[in-house]
C-alpha positions in Angstrom: 40.9 11.1 -13.0 40.6 11.9 -9.3 39.2 15.4 -10.1 36.5 13.8 -12.3 35.5 11.3 -9.6 35.4 14.1 -7.0 33.2 16.2 -9.2 30.9 13.3 -9.9 30.5 12.6 -6.2 29.8 16.2 -5.5 27.2 16.4 -8.2 25.5 13.2 -7.0 25.4 14.6 -3.4 23.9 17.8 -4.7 21.2 15.9 -6.6 20.5 13.8 -3.5 20.1 16.9 -1.4 17.7 18.4 -4.0 15.6 15.2 -4.0 15.3 14.8 -0.2 12.4 17.3 0.2 10.5 15.6 -2.6 11.0 12.2 -1.0 9.9 13.5 2.4 6.7 14.9 1.0 5.6 11.5 -0.2 7.1 9.3 2.6 3.9 8.8 4.5 2.0 7.7 1.4 4.8 5.4 0.4 4.9 3.8 3.8 1.1 3.4 3.8 1.2 1.7 0.4 4.0 -0.6 1.6 1.9 -1.6 4.6 -1.1 -2.3 2.4 1.1 -4.5 0.1 2.3 -6.4 3.2 -1.3 -7.0 4.2 -1.9 -8.6 0.8 0.3 -11.4 1.8 -1.7 -14.4 0.4 -3.5 -15.1 -2.9 -6.8 -15.1 -1.1 -6.2 -11.7 0.4 -5.1 -10.3 -2.9 -8.4 -11.7 -4.4 -10.4 -10.2 -1.6 -8.6 -6.8 -2.3 -9.7 -7.1 -5.9 -13.3 -7.8 -5.0 -13.4 -4.8 -2.6 -15.0 -2.5 -5.1 -18.0 -1.4 -2.9 -20.5 -3.7 -4.5 -20.1 -6.6 -2.1 -20.3 -7.0 1.7 -17.4 -8.5 3.6 -19.5 -11.6 4.1 -20.1 -12.0 0.4 -16.4 -11.6 -0.4 -15.5 -14.2 2.3 -18.1 -16.6 0.9 -17.0 -16.1 -2.7 -13.4 -16.9 -1.8 -14.2 -19.5 0.8 -12.4 -17.5 3.5 -13.1 -17.6 7.2 -15.4 -14.7 8.0 -13.5 -13.8 11.2 -10.2 -13.7 9.3 -11.8 -11.7 6.6 -13.2 -9.2 9.1 -9.7 -8.8 10.7 -8.2 -8.3 7.2 -10.6 -5.6 6.2 -10.3 -3.9 9.6 -6.5 -3.7 9.1 -7.1 -2.2 5.7 -9.6 0.3 7.1 -7.0 1.3 9.8 -4.5 2.0 7.0 -7.1 4.1 5.1 -6.9 1.7 2.1 -10.6 0.9 2.1 -13.7 2.8 3.0 -17.5 2.3 3.5 -19.8 -0.3 4.9 -19.2 -2.5 1.9 -15.4 -2.5 1.5 -14.2 -0.2 -1.3 -10.6 0.4 -2.2 -9.4 4.0 -1.8 -5.8 3.2 -2.6 -4.2 1.5 -5.5 -1.1 -0.5 -4.9 
């Protein structure tokens, strides 16, 4: 039984070592998406995210959701800094 366990552990370590380069290649994208998910912390922010399809201005989105324009501006600025939205009218560039 000990040999079987030792072989299993060795095999699992080998698999882990093979997967590390793959994980490293996608780590930045994963962390960026996690940061975007964290920014979508309220129902209103999630709704604003859904409306960010490039057809509305930030002001129109804020008005439609009855959000404070200053807070909406900061929210979209943070998403722009993460590279999650683009353009004068917010448009999602990332799916989460």
